[in-house]
N, C-alpha and C positions, 0 to 999 in steps of 0.2 A: 602571561596567559593570553591565548588568542581570543577567548570568549569568557566573559565574567560568569561565574556560577550564580544560580539563584540563591538567595539568602535562606539558610536552613533555620526554620523556626525553633528547632531544639537547641540552638546555640545563640547566645547573645551577640549583638553586633560588636560590642567591645572585645569580647573574646575572639570572635572571628577575625577581627582586624588587628589583633595584637601582633606586634613585630616579633620576629624570631630573634631571641636574645643570643648574645655571645656565650652566655652561661648555659651549657648543655643540660645541666641538672634541672634548671628552671623550665626549659622547654619540655623535657621529658615529663616533669610533674604536671604541666598543663595538659599535655597530650594524653597522659594516663587518666587524668580526670575526665577528659572528653570521651575517651574510649573505654570507660569503665564498663565492665561486664561484657565486653566484646571479645569473646574467646578466640576469634579468628585473627585478631590483630597481634602481630609479633613485634615485640620490642627487643632488639638484639644489640646489647651494649658490648663494646670491645675496646681494646687499647692498641694504638699503633706502636711501632718499634721504639719510639723515643718516649713513650708513655702518654701521648696525647689521647684523651678519651674521645670515643666516637660512638655513635648510635645509628642503627638502621631500623627503619620502621616500614613494615609491609604487611599485606594481607596473605594469610596462609591459603594456598591453592590458586592464587591469582598472579603468581610471579614465577618466572623461569629460574629455578633455584640454581641450575648449573651455570647459567650465564652470570647470575648474581655472585656466585662464589669465585668463578674463574676470571671474570672481567671487571669486577668491582672490588670485592673484599681483598683478594690477593694483591692487586696493584696498589690499593690505598694503604694496606698494612705495611708494605715495604717502601712507601714513598718517603722522600726526603722532607720530613715535616719541618726542619729548621728553617727552610726557605719558603714554607707554605704560609703566606701572610693573608691570603684571601681565598674565598670560595672559587674564584676563577682559576687560581693556580691549582687548587685541589681537583678541579674538573679535568685538568690536563692529564692526570694520572689514570682516570677511569676510561677504560677501553670500550665505551658504548657510544654509538652515534648520537642517540637522542638524549640530551642532557639539558635541563632547565634550572636556572637559579631562581629560587623563590625566597620571599622575605617576610611573609606573614603566616600565622598559624592556619588561617582559613585555607590558604593554598596548599599547605601540607595535608590538611584533611581531605581536600578534594583530590589531590594527586594520589594519595594512598587509597582512597575509596575507588579510584579508577584503576587500581591494580598496579600502580607505579611505586616502587620502593623509594623512600626518601632517606638521604644520608645527612646527618648533622655532625659537625666537628666542634669540639670545645674550643673556646676563645675566638671562634670565627662566627661572624654574624651571618644569618641566612641558612639556607639548606639547599640540597641538590636533589632534584627529581630525576629519576633514572628510568628511561623508557624501555623496560624489559618485561612489561606485563604479558601474561600468558593466560588465555581463557580456553577452557574446553568447549568445543563447539561442533556443530554438524558439518559434515563435508559438503562441498558443492555437488548437487545432484539435480535431476530433472524435476521441475515443479509439477506437482500432481494436479493442481487446479487449472493449469493452462497447458495441457498436453497437446502436442501437435504431431503430425506424421512426418513432416519435413521441416528441418530447422535445427538450431542449436539445442543441446540438451542441458545447458547450464542454467541454474536458477539461483536467485538470491538466497542468502542464509541469514542467520540471526546476528552476524557480526557486521557492524557498519564499515569496518576497515576492509573486509573482504568484498563487500558490496561495492564500495567505491573503486576497488581495484578491478572488479569485473567490468565496470563502466569505462574506466581509464584504459583498460586493455583494448577496448573497441574504438576509443576516440583518442588517438595519439596526437593531441594538439594542446598547446598552452592556452587556447581559447576556452577550453573546458574549465569552468570555475567551480570550486566547492566552497561554500560559505557555511561555517559551523555555527550551531546554536546549542545551548544547554537548557533543557526544559525540565521543570519539576523541582520544587523546593526540597523534596525528599529523594526522589528517584534520580535526579540530575542526569536525565537521559540525553545522550548525544544525538543531535539531529543535524543533518546536512542538506542544504538545497544545492542542486547542481543545475547549471545552465551553460550554454555556449555564448560567450560574449560576442556581440555583433550579430547574432542570429535571433536570440530571444529579444522581445520588445522590452526596453527599459522600464516602461510603466507596469508591465506584468511582473517583472523581477521585483520592482519596488512594492507592489501590492502583496506579493507572497511574503517578502521579507518583513514588511510592517505587520502583517497579520500574525506571523509566527512570533515576532518579537513581543507582541502584545499578550501572548499567552501567559497567564499566571495560574498555575495549578500545582498541587502537591506531588503529583506523579504522572508520568506518561509511560504506560505499559505497552502500548501498541500504536501503530500509525492511525488507527481509527479514532483515537482521542484527538489527534491533530486535525484529521479530516473534518470532524464535526465542529471543531473550534474555529476553523478558518473559512468554511464554505459560506456562500452568499445567503442561502435560504435554508435554514435548518429544518423547516417544516415541509420542504418539498420531498416527495417520494423518490425523486430522481437524484442519483449521485452527481455531484458537481466536481468531483475529482475522480480520475481514473486510477485504479489500483492494479498493480502487476507484480508478479514474482520473477519476471523474465528480464534479464539485462538487455537483450536485443530489443525488446519493446521500449524499455527506458531510453536506450540510445536512439532509436527511431524517433521517439518523441522529442528528444533534445535536438535532433537535426531538423525537426519541424519548427523549432523555436519555442518549445514548451519548457517548463521547469519541473524537475524531478525532486521529490522530497524523500530522503532516505532516513529512516529511524533505526536506532540501535535496538537490538533484542527482538527484531521482527524481520521476516523476509519480504514483507509487503511494502513496496514503495508506492508513493502517490505521485500522480502526474497532473499538473495544473498549467493552463486551464484545460477543460475538456468540452466536447460537444456530444449531443445525442448520437451522432453518426460514428464518433470515435469508439463509443461503447459497443457498437454493432460490428466492429472490425476485429479481425484476428491477425496475428503476425503471419500466419500461414498464407493469408491472402496475397502476400507479396513474395512468398518463396515459391509458389506454384506459378505456372504460366498465366497470363492475364485472363484468358478465357475461362480457365478453371476457377480462378479467384473471383471473377465476376459472377459466374454461375452460383458458387457457394454463397456469395454475398446476397444474391437475390433470393436464394433459398432461405437465408436467415431473415430477411425482411418479411417474406411470405409467412414463415412460421411464427414470427413475432406477432403478426396480426392474428393468426389462428390461435395462438396461446392466449392472447388478450380478449378476443372477441367470440371465439367459438361457443363457449357455454352461454354467453349473453344472447347470441343470435338464436341458438336452439331454444332458450327459454322464451324469447320474444315471439318467435314464430309459432311455437306450440300454444302459447297463451293468447295471442292476439291476431296472428296473421296466418290462419290456416290456409287461406287461398294461395299463399306463396309456395305451398308444398304440393308436388304432384300427387294426384289422388291415390295411386297405388301405394306410394310411400307413406302417405298420411294414414291410410287404412292399416298398414303394418305397424306404424308407430302407435296408433290408437289401440290396436289389439294388444300390443306389449304393455300398454299403460292402463288397461281396463281394470286391473286389480290393484293398482298402485294407490295408496291412501293419501298421498301428498300431491300438491300442485307441482308443476315443473320447477318453479323457483326453489321451493323447499327441497325438492329432490336434488337439484343441482348443488345447492349449498351443502347438503349432507355429504355428497360424493366429493366435492372439492375440498371440504374441510378434512375429510377422512384421508384423501390422497395427500394433502399437505402434511398431515400428522405422520403418515407412513414415510414420506420423504424425509422429514426432519428426524424421525426415529432411525432411518437408515444412515443418516449423517452422524448421529451421536453414538450409535452402536460400534463395537469393534469392527475394523475394516474387513476382517475375514467373513463376518456374518451380516454386516450392515447392508450391502447391496442385495444379498439373497433375501433378507427379511423385507426390504422395501418392495422388491419386485414380486416375490412369491406372496407377500402379504396383500399386495394390491389385487393380484389374481384371485386369491382365495376369498378375500372379503368381498370383492366384486361379484364373484359367482355366488357366494352365500347370500348376498343382498338381493340378487335377482331371484334366487329360489325362495327366499323368504317373502318376496313381494314388496320389498321396501323401495326398490328402484327398478327402472326398466333397463333392458339391455342396450337400447340406443344411448341412454344417458351414460352408462358405463363406457361405451365406446367413445362418446364425445369427451369425457373426462380423460380417458387414456390418451387420445390424440392431443388434447391440450397439454397434458403432462409431458409427453414426448416432445412436443413443439417447444416447450419452455427450456428443454435441455439444449436447444440450439444456440442459446445466448452465450457468447464467448466470455462475457463479464458477469461474474456471480452477482455483483451489486445490481446490475441492470435486470437480471433475472428475478431478484427479490422485488424490485419495483413493479415488474410485470405481475407477479403473484399478488401484490397488494392491490393494484388497480383492477384486477379481474373481478373482485368481489363487489365494489360499488357499481361498476358497469353492469354486472349481472343483476343487481338489485334494481337499478334504474330500468333495465329491460323488463324485469318481471312486473314492474309497476306501470310503466308507460309504453312498453313494447319497443318497436324500433325507434320511436321518437325519443325514448329514454336513452337508447344506445347512442343515437346521434348527439343528444345533449351531453352525455358523458364524454364522447370523443371531442366535442367542441370545447368543453371545459379543460380537458387535458391539453389540447393543442394551444388554447389560449394561455395556459400556464407555461407551456414550453416556450411560447413566443416572448414572454416577459422574463423568463429565467436567464440569469447570467452566471458565468463562471469566470471570476476575476476580470469582469468587464467584457468578456467574449460572449456574444449571443449563443444560446444553447442550440439553436437550430441552424447556425451558420454551417454551410454556405448558402442555405435556402432563404433564411430570414435573418438578416438581409442577404441579398443575392451577391455572391462572389463567383462570377462565371467560371474562372479558372479552377476553382475548388470543386465544382460539381463533378468533374470527370474522375474524381477519386472518391465519390460517394455513391452515386447511382450504380456505377460499375467501376471496376478496377482497370484503369487505362494501362497500356504497356508502360514499362519503366521508362522507355525512351521518350514518352510523351509527358511524363511527370517532371517537367523541367523547372517548376517553381514551387516554392514552399507555400503553404496556406497563408494567405495575406492576413487572416484574422489572428494568426499565431505569431508569425515571424516579423522582424523589423523590416520596414520598407526598403532599407538600404541594402538588404541581403536576401532578396527573394529568389534569386537564381540558384538552382541546385546542381545543374550539370551544363556541360558545354554544348557543342553542336549535336543535333539529333543523330543518333547512331544508325537510323534506318537507311540514310543515304549511303553511308559507308558500307553497310552490309550488302546493299544492292550492287555496289561496284565490285 
């Protein structure tokens, strides 16, 4: 076995580590006791041509029955059993590439529960695990959460084998390493960390490996479990691992020197370490020409600030700083608010909470009606609130602009952080004005300066300064100028990404 399975609390250690006997009846009795009331477990007993008893154990619906019959049962039934003195000789008759000899009952349990049939032969010690598992799954299709205009349309699926192959298809090098783990005493979920040897820093690989190996939990149902268990600061609103459904994003991160964590039964892969600026970037930034990519990136930064600060600035100015507003505009806003019974802070909180509720409802409702409900609901409720005199028209406009701005975030987890931070900044601004807004910003920046993701500063390459990394943060430099990997991710011995600059060749 490549990776030991977590101990199952429902099985005693003595039973789990019992050797597979040469007496097949004893083995079947043990296994039937363990799989009592498991209707999906099939015990298929049969005899070979010379009368030797054999048994096949597998899970119904998780095995390719055609392969099992044609490449396992038929060859072994007609095998020359007189010369079959060991399991190694029996394996030579089975026409399946992936075969493993196992010697304890615990391994039989784990192999069967992973969808692999197990063959036992009377008078021979041990058993044979046959790699012909078959799971129904979703086809590879475009990820909905990270849609782009230009770029690959393939996305990860719920099968870890398929996801590994999507990465391997893009990185045809033996330097790409996959390290397996099995997490969850009951779920026994397959988890793989991927990295490029010689590109990723050994210390980052070691930290990721050690943190995953320390996880002791009964079940891992999604990569979010792993993310929360291995991140540096669980109380921070900012994500310390990047998530993606796109193989091209995962491969790009591997080429930068980062580590990708793939979890079975989920299409969401994790990327470690990450920085604040990585969460603000999209794969499409590099598929379009650098001028377009830089423009879109600056739009993202601008609307990030609008989404976080617009309601707070509106509340602070209307409550404490009237002199900052042009007189004509101030009179119009005052006229629209003359019948509003609430102060600006309460008005903003009502609208923001209502907008967040509508957005969440749009996500939870069926896809056909979800978007319509969230958009139409916001328009209808906003107009009704204005006519009822509960909120003013400028406030509805500010909230609408804020909501649209938050949709510019390419990472859903970063967008959630933005939505969380908007409320405390708004409250500070309603209490202290612009002083409260500046105080909130200073607290956030201070927190970001001390935050780490697997030892990498969260604000790198600005804090601390990595001069060569800045040209891929403030703007997207031409590909020909991105000659080195980020020094805070990659190993110092392999920072160079490309050869001579192509600009000179093009000019000639």
